[in-house]
C-alpha positions in Angstrom: 0.0 0.0 0.0 1.3 3.4 -1.0 1.1 6.3 1.5 0.3 9.7 0.2 3.0 12.2 0.9 2.0 15.7 1.7 3.4 18.5 -0.5 5.2 20.9 1.8 5.9 23.4 -0.9 6.9 27.0 0.0 3.5 28.3 -0.8 1.9 26.3 2.0 4.2 27.5 4.7 3.3 30.7 6.5 5.8 33.5 6.0 7.1 35.8 8.7 7.5 39.5 8.1 9.0 42.2 10.3 6.5 45.1 10.2 7.6 48.7 10.2 6.2 52.1 9.6 7.1 54.9 7.2 4.8 57.9 7.6 1.2 56.6 7.8 1.8 53.3 6.1 2.8 49.9 7.5 5.3 47.8 5.6 6.7 44.3 5.9 9.9 42.6 4.9 11.0 39.0 5.1 12.2 38.4 8.7 14.9 36.0 7.5 16.7 39.0 5.9 16.9 40.9 9.2 20.2 40.6 11.1 19.4 43.0 13.9 17.5 46.2 15.0 19.4 49.3 16.2 18.6 52.8 17.3 19.5 55.5 14.8 23.0 56.8 15.4 25.0 59.5 13.6 26.4 58.3 10.3 29.4 59.3 8.3 28.3 61.0 5.1 29.8 59.9 1.8 30.4 62.6 -0.8 28.3 62.4 -4.0 26.2 59.5 -2.6 22.5 59.5 -3.6 20.4 61.5 -1.2 18.7 58.4 0.2 22.0 57.0 1.3 22.5 58.8 4.6 26.0 57.5 5.0 27.8 54.6 6.6 28.3 53.3 10.1 30.9 51.0 11.5 29.1 47.9 12.9 31.6 45.8 14.7 34.2 46.3 12.1 31.9 46.1 9.1 31.2 49.3 7.1 27.4 49.4 6.6 25.6 51.8 4.2 22.5 53.3 5.8 19.5 54.0 3.5 16.7 56.2 4.6 13.6 54.6 3.2 11.5 57.8 3.6 13.8 59.5 1.2 14.0 56.5 -1.1 10.3 56.2 -1.4 9.6 60.0 -1.4 7.5 59.9 1.8 7.8 63.3 3.4 10.7 64.7 5.3 12.5 62.2 7.6 12.8 63.1 11.3 14.9 61.1 13.7 13.8 60.5 17.2 13.8 57.9 19.9 11.4 55.7 17.8 13.6 55.8 14.7 15.0 52.3 14.0 17.7 51.0 11.7 16.9 47.5 10.4 20.2 45.8 9.7 19.7 43.5 6.7 21.9 40.7 5.3 21.2 40.5 1.6 23.3 38.5 -0.8 26.1 38.4 1.8 26.1 42.2 2.1 25.1 44.0 5.2 22.9 47.1 4.7 21.0 49.3 7.2 17.5 50.7 6.5 16.2 53.6 8.5 12.4 53.4 9.2 10.1 55.5 11.5 9.4 52.6 13.9 9.2 48.8 14.0 6.0 47.2 15.2 6.2 43.4 15.4 6.7 40.1 13.6 3.7 39.0 11.6 3.0 35.6 10.3 1.0 35.5 7.1 -0.4 32.5 5.3 -0.3 32.5 1.5 -4.0 33.3 1.2 -3.5 36.5 3.3 -1.1 37.9 0.7 -2.8 39.6 -2.2 -1.1 40.9 -5.4 -0.2 44.6 -5.3 -2.3 46.7 -7.7 -0.4 48.5 -10.4 -0.4 52.2 -9.5 1.9 55.1 -10.3 3.1 55.4 -6.7 6.4 56.4 -5.2 7.0 52.7 -4.6 7.4 50.8 -7.8 5.3 47.6 -7.7 8.3 45.7 -9.1 9.7 45.8 -5.5 6.5 44.6 -3.9 5.6 41.0 -3.0 2.0 42.1 -2.5 -0.3 43.3 0.3 -0.6 41.3 3.5 -4.0 41.4 5.2 -4.4 40.7 8.9 -7.7 41.7 10.5 -8.0 45.4 10.1 -4.3 45.9 9.2 -2.8 46.0 5.7 0.9 45.6 5.2 2.8 46.6 2.1 5.1 43.7 1.6 8.5 44.8 0.2 10.7 42.5 -1.8 13.8 43.7 0.0 16.2 41.5 -2.0 15.0 43.0 -5.3 14.9 46.6 -4.0 18.4 46.5 -2.5 19.9 44.8 -5.5 18.2 47.2 -8.0 20.5 49.1 -10.2 19.3 52.4 -8.7 20.4 51.4 -5.2 23.7 49.9 -6.4 24.4 48.4 -3.0 24.1 44.7 -3.6 25.2 42.9 -6.7 22.2 41.6 -8.6 22.0 37.8 -8.3 23.3 36.1 -11.5 20.4 34.6 -13.4 
């Protein structure tokens, strides 16, 4: 007698996202890309760097570029206070810091809770979105952080060879 094996494909597994805010909106990124969370500290500016790259910090001997996501997405003027958080990411073997207004929590979403992002001429190109995560009354804009950070415009992480 043959036993039926259950398909444990990636689509069936719930995904965990770190939720954070930028302005009035709540975003989510894959928790597996997050190395650590830090408060916002002074950065060393780099001449001729794009405006959204605030500068670099020395994180235990590793020079980490710090990107301000408010500037990158064109969401108002950034302000830095006690709630400002730097999400330290590890993407493609490169460590990058991402400044956000605040971090909320880790949210687990099943595949059916993730809807495709509608095409709209917004500040955030839908190429960099996984979709929209729905959890009760909350809606999370799920960012494909790998694709965003390895985009040519960012120039921070080498694009993965196809």
